[in-house]
C-alpha positions in Angstrom: -43.6 117.3 1.5 -41.0 114.9 2.7 -42.0 111.9 5.6 -40.0 110.1 8.0 -40.4 107.1 9.7 -39.9 107.0 13.5 -38.6 104.0 15.3 -39.1 104.1 18.9 -37.2 102.5 21.5 -36.9 98.4 22.5 -39.1 97.3 25.2 -42.2 99.2 24.0 -44.6 96.3 23.7 -46.7 95.4 26.2 -45.5 92.1 26.4 -42.0 93.5 27.2 -43.4 95.7 29.8 -45.1 92.9 31.2 -41.6 91.0 31.6 -40.1 94.0 33.2 -43.0 94.2 35.9 -42.3 90.5 36.3 -38.9 90.7 36.9 -39.4 92.9 40.4 -39.4 91.7 43.5 -42.4 90.9 46.0 -42.0 94.3 48.3 -40.8 93.6 51.4 -41.1 96.7 53.1 -42.9 100.0 53.5 -41.7 103.9 52.9 -41.7 105.8 55.8 -45.0 107.8 56.1 -45.3 110.9 53.3 -43.9 113.8 53.3 -40.4 112.3 53.3 -38.4 114.8 54.8 -34.8 113.5 55.6 -32.8 110.9 53.8 -34.0 107.3 53.7 -31.9 104.1 52.1 -33.8 101.3 50.1 -32.1 98.4 50.3 -34.8 95.7 49.6 -37.9 96.4 47.4 -40.7 99.2 48.9 -43.6 100.3 47.2 -45.6 103.5 46.6 -49.0 102.7 46.1 -51.2 104.8 43.7 -54.5 105.4 46.0 -57.0 108.1 45.6 -55.7 111.7 46.3 -52.8 110.2 48.1 -49.5 111.1 46.6 -46.4 109.8 48.2 -44.3 113.4 48.6 -40.8 114.2 48.9 -40.3 117.6 50.1 -37.2 120.0 50.1 -34.5 118.2 52.5 -36.0 114.5 51.7 -33.6 112.2 50.3 -34.8 108.9 48.9 -32.2 106.5 48.0 -32.1 103.3 46.0 -28.9 101.3 46.5 -28.0 97.8 46.5 -28.4 94.7 44.0 -32.3 94.1 45.3 -32.7 97.9 45.8 -36.0 98.5 43.9 -38.8 101.6 44.5 -42.0 100.6 42.6 -44.3 103.9 42.0 -47.7 101.5 41.6 -50.6 103.8 40.1 -54.0 103.0 39.2 -55.2 106.8 38.1 -54.0 110.0 36.9 -56.5 112.1 38.7 -54.1 112.5 41.4 -50.5 112.2 41.0 -49.1 108.8 42.4 -45.4 110.4 43.1 -44.5 114.5 44.1 -42.3 116.8 45.5 -39.4 118.9 45.4 -36.6 116.2 46.9 -33.9 114.1 45.5 -33.8 110.5 44.7 -30.7 108.6 43.7 -31.3 105.9 41.8 -27.8 103.3 42.1 -24.5 104.8 41.8 -20.8 104.0 40.2 -20.5 101.4 42.3 -24.2 99.9 43.6 -26.9 99.2 41.4 -30.6 100.4 42.4 -33.8 100.3 40.3 -36.9 102.7 40.1 -39.6 101.2 38.4 -43.3 103.2 37.3 -45.9 100.8 36.4 -49.9 100.8 36.5 -51.4 98.2 39.2 -54.5 98.3 36.8 -55.6 99.7 33.5 -56.0 103.4 33.6 -59.2 105.6 33.0 -58.1 107.7 29.7 -59.9 110.9 31.6 -57.7 112.2 33.7 -55.2 115.1 33.0 -53.0 115.0 36.0 -49.2 113.9 35.5 -48.7 110.5 37.1 -45.3 111.3 38.6 -45.2 114.9 39.0 -41.8 115.2 40.8 -39.9 119.1 40.2 -37.3 118.1 42.2 -33.8 116.0 40.7 -33.5 112.4 40.2 -29.9 111.1 39.6 -29.3 107.7 37.8 -25.6 106.3 38.7 -24.0 104.6 36.4 -25.3 101.4 37.7 -28.8 103.0 38.2 -31.9 102.0 36.3 -35.5 103.9 35.6 -38.2 102.9 33.5 -41.3 103.8 33.1 -44.2 101.5 31.5 -47.8 100.4 32.1 -51.1 101.5 31.2 -51.3 105.3 30.9 -53.9 107.6 28.7 -52.9 109.2 26.6 -53.9 112.8 25.5 -51.5 115.3 23.9 -50.4 116.8 27.0 -47.8 115.7 30.3 -47.6 112.2 32.0 -44.6 111.9 33.6 -42.6 114.9 35.1 -39.2 115.2 36.5 -37.5 118.9 37.2 -34.1 117.6 36.7 -32.7 114.4 35.6 -29.0 113.4 35.5 -28.0 110.0 33.8 -25.4 107.7 34.2 -27.1 104.7 34.0 -30.8 103.5 31.9 -33.8 105.3 31.4 -36.4 103.8 29.6 -39.6 105.3 28.8 -41.9 102.6 27.3 -45.5 102.1 25.6 -47.6 99.3 25.0 -48.8 101.4 21.8 -48.9 104.2 20.3 -49.4 107.5 22.8 -49.7 110.9 22.3 -48.6 111.7 26.0 -45.4 113.5 26.6 -42.3 112.7 29.1 -41.4 116.5 30.7 -38.1 117.0 31.4 -37.0 121.1 32.8 -33.1 120.0 33.1 -31.4 117.0 31.8 -27.5 116.1 32.2 -27.1 112.8 29.8 -23.4 111.5 30.4 -20.8 109.6 28.8 -22.4 106.0 29.1 -25.8 107.1 29.9 -28.6 106.0 28.1 -32.3 107.7 27.6 -34.9 105.5 25.5 -38.3 107.4 25.4 -41.2 105.9 23.3 -43.0 109.4 24.3 -42.0 112.5 22.6 -40.1 114.6 25.4 -41.0 118.0 26.4 -39.0 121.0 27.7 -40.2 123.5 30.3 -39.8 127.5 30.6 -35.8 128.2 31.6 -35.0 124.4 30.9 -31.6 124.0 29.8 -30.4 120.2 28.5 -26.4 118.8 28.6 -25.8 116.1 26.0 -22.5 114.3 26.5 -23.5 111.5 25.2 -25.3 109.8 22.1 -27.1 107.7 24.2 -30.8 109.8 23.8 -33.5 108.1 21.6 -36.9 109.7 21.7 -39.5 110.2 18.5 -39.6 114.1 19.4 -37.9 117.0 21.1 -41.0 119.0 21.9 -39.7 123.1 22.8 -42.3 124.8 24.6 -42.9 128.4 25.3 -40.4 130.6 27.4 -36.8 129.9 27.1 -34.8 126.7 26.2 -30.9 125.9 25.6 -29.6 122.9 24.3 -26.2 122.1 24.8 -24.7 119.4 22.7 -21.2 118.8 24.3 -20.4 115.6 21.8 -20.4 114.5 18.7 -23.9 113.0 17.5 -25.3 114.2 21.1 -28.7 113.9 19.7 -28.4 110.0 19.0 -31.8 108.9 16.9 -33.6 112.1 17.6 -35.3 112.7 14.2 -37.6 115.8 14.7 -37.6 119.5 17.3 -40.1 121.0 17.6 -41.5 124.2 18.8 -44.4 123.3 20.4 -46.4 127.0 21.1 -46.8 130.0 19.2 -46.8 132.1 22.5 -43.4 133.1 22.2 -40.0 130.7 22.1 -36.2 131.4 22.7 -34.4 128.1 21.7 -30.6 128.5 21.9 -28.5 125.8 20.6 -25.0 125.7 21.5 -23.3 123.0 19.4 -19.6 122.4 20.9 -19.0 119.1 18.2 -20.5 118.2 14.9 -24.5 117.1 15.4 -27.2 116.4 13.1 -31.2 115.8 13.2 -33.4 115.6 10.6 -36.4 118.3 10.9 -37.0 121.5 13.0 -40.6 122.8 13.0 -40.8 126.7 13.4 -44.0 128.0 15.0 -45.5 131.5 15.0 -43.0 133.6 17.5 -40.4 131.4 17.4 -36.7 132.1 17.8 -33.8 129.6 17.2 -30.4 131.0 18.5 -26.8 129.4 17.4 -24.1 129.4 18.8 -21.3 127.1 17.0 -18.1 126.4 18.0 -14.9 126.6 15.9 -14.7 123.4 13.9 -18.0 122.5 14.7 -20.6 121.9 12.2 -24.5 121.7 13.0 -26.8 120.1 10.3 -30.6 120.2 9.7 -32.0 117.9 7.0 -35.4 120.0 6.4 -37.6 122.8 7.7 -40.6 123.5 8.3 -43.7 124.2 10.9 -45.8 122.2 13.2 -48.4 120.8 11.7 -47.3 122.1 8.3 -49.0 125.2 9.0 -48.8 128.2 6.0 -47.8 131.5 6.6 -46.2 131.0 10.3 -45.2 135.0 11.5 -42.2 135.6 13.6 -40.1 133.1 13.2 -36.2 133.9 13.3 -32.9 132.5 13.2 -30.2 134.5 15.2 -26.5 133.4 14.7 -24.1 134.6 17.0 -20.7 134.3 16.2 -21.5 133.9 12.5 -19.5 131.4 10.4 -21.4 130.4 6.9 -19.7 126.9 6.9 -21.2 126.1 10.6 -24.6 125.8 9.9 -25.8 123.1 7.1 -29.2 122.7 5.6 -30.4 119.4 3.2 -33.3 121.2 1.6 -32.8 122.4 -2.0 -35.9 124.4 -2.3 -35.2 126.7 0.0 -33.9 130.7 -0.8 -33.4 134.1 0.4 -35.4 137.4 0.1 -33.5 140.1 1.6 -32.5 139.2 5.1 -35.5 136.0 5.4 -35.1 132.5 4.6 -38.1 131.5 2.6 -39.4 128.2 2.7 -41.8 127.3 -0.2 -43.9 123.9 1.4 -45.6 126.5 4.2 -45.0 129.8 2.6 -43.2 130.8 5.6 -40.5 133.2 5.9 -37.6 133.0 8.5 -36.0 136.5 9.5 -32.3 136.2 9.7 -30.1 138.0 12.2 -26.2 137.5 13.0 -23.9 138.9 15.2 -19.8 138.3 15.2 -17.4 136.9 17.9 -17.7 140.3 19.5 -21.2 140.7 20.0 -21.6 143.3 16.8 -24.5 143.0 14.5 -23.6 142.1 11.0 -25.2 143.6 7.9 -25.0 142.9 4.4 -26.7 140.8 1.9 -27.9 137.2 2.7 -28.1 134.3 0.0 -28.5 130.8 -0.2 -25.8 128.8 -1.4 -26.7 125.4 -2.5 -24.0 123.0 -3.6 -25.7 120.2 -5.0 -25.9 118.4 -1.3 -26.3 120.7 0.6 -26.7 124.4 1.5 -25.6 127.3 3.5 -26.5 130.7 4.6 -24.2 133.2 3.3 -23.9 136.8 4.6 -21.6 139.1 2.8 -21.2 141.6 5.2 -20.5 145.3 5.5 -19.3 147.3 8.1 -21.4 149.2 10.1 -21.3 152.9 9.7 -19.3 153.7 13.0 -16.7 151.0 11.7 -16.5 152.4 8.5 -15.7 156.0 10.1 -13.2 154.5 12.6 -10.9 152.8 9.6 -11.6 156.5 7.5 -10.4 158.0 10.7 -7.3 155.5 11.0 -6.4 156.0 7.3 -6.6 159.7 7.5 -4.1 159.6 10.3 -2.2 156.9 8.7 -1.7 159.6 5.8 -1.2 162.5 7.9 2.2 160.8 9.8 3.3 160.0 6.4 2.8 163.7 5.1 4.8 164.7 8.5 7.9 162.3 7.7 8.0 163.5 3.8 
């Protein structure tokens, strides 16, 4: 089994978090009462205080703008039995022309027995080119979500810090990371059913992308768009369809399969997707229902870095975890390709090669065309 060290982003220590928090100006105003259902602009420093059972809610139609050199929106939580910030509205943090900050941090140590997301915001958060969203403080570690955002659009900087090793997740359903944007998370990032990630920049850094059940699409729209992400994992065994559309050269080190997990690949002409190792979550043996589906199949488009793999029939075998992965391929017209698969290892990398044979209907069409051509020649003769 191969092992890798994971480098978390900068500012992950408690001391660093302290200095970030200490730099926040003192609160000098109060937000309108919750729920916020209209547009409101923060130009100074305003705070949401986490109190028992009282989340600040921004409802659909509500827009919170954080704009100006001294503009800071502070979410100061002190528990996670109830969310401190919720809603389905919109938060705009900075813009291309103006600064703005949103800071999520703890007012005091938080008990480790709460299971509700501190931020449970299903709406949209836009971080402008001069904007900054930072999350820090003392929060529970519990192998589940702790901060959730429905849609996160990043042109500035997003930092999720942790004072120590923490097993909670930062959950984002829809993510767009644009050129010049940076997204660094000391927590694993978890997807949601129906979510789409569009990565136009290589500024993403996290230990693991956890793909949940249902459907999820990852669009790699630039070279090295995954940045410093070492690991992508199918997080559940309840059935996941994970599609990667690669428009440029990209790579990551490890892909973990789970039961009933389907990886769909569409790799544009001239693009290459490289994965160092294939394995299963927690190195579980005999995982069933794993599959790789290729669209517009090309053997040179998907490269693997494991020399120990081999193919049996239409299944790729991963010997380290005694797991078979079914292989399916379609051509550019959406036609199912049939033939003999084999794993081509050249001493440095491997390809999944399909020696395709035409479908019976295609063979009949070819024979029919040949017969017509022969008949036409006979008539000319």
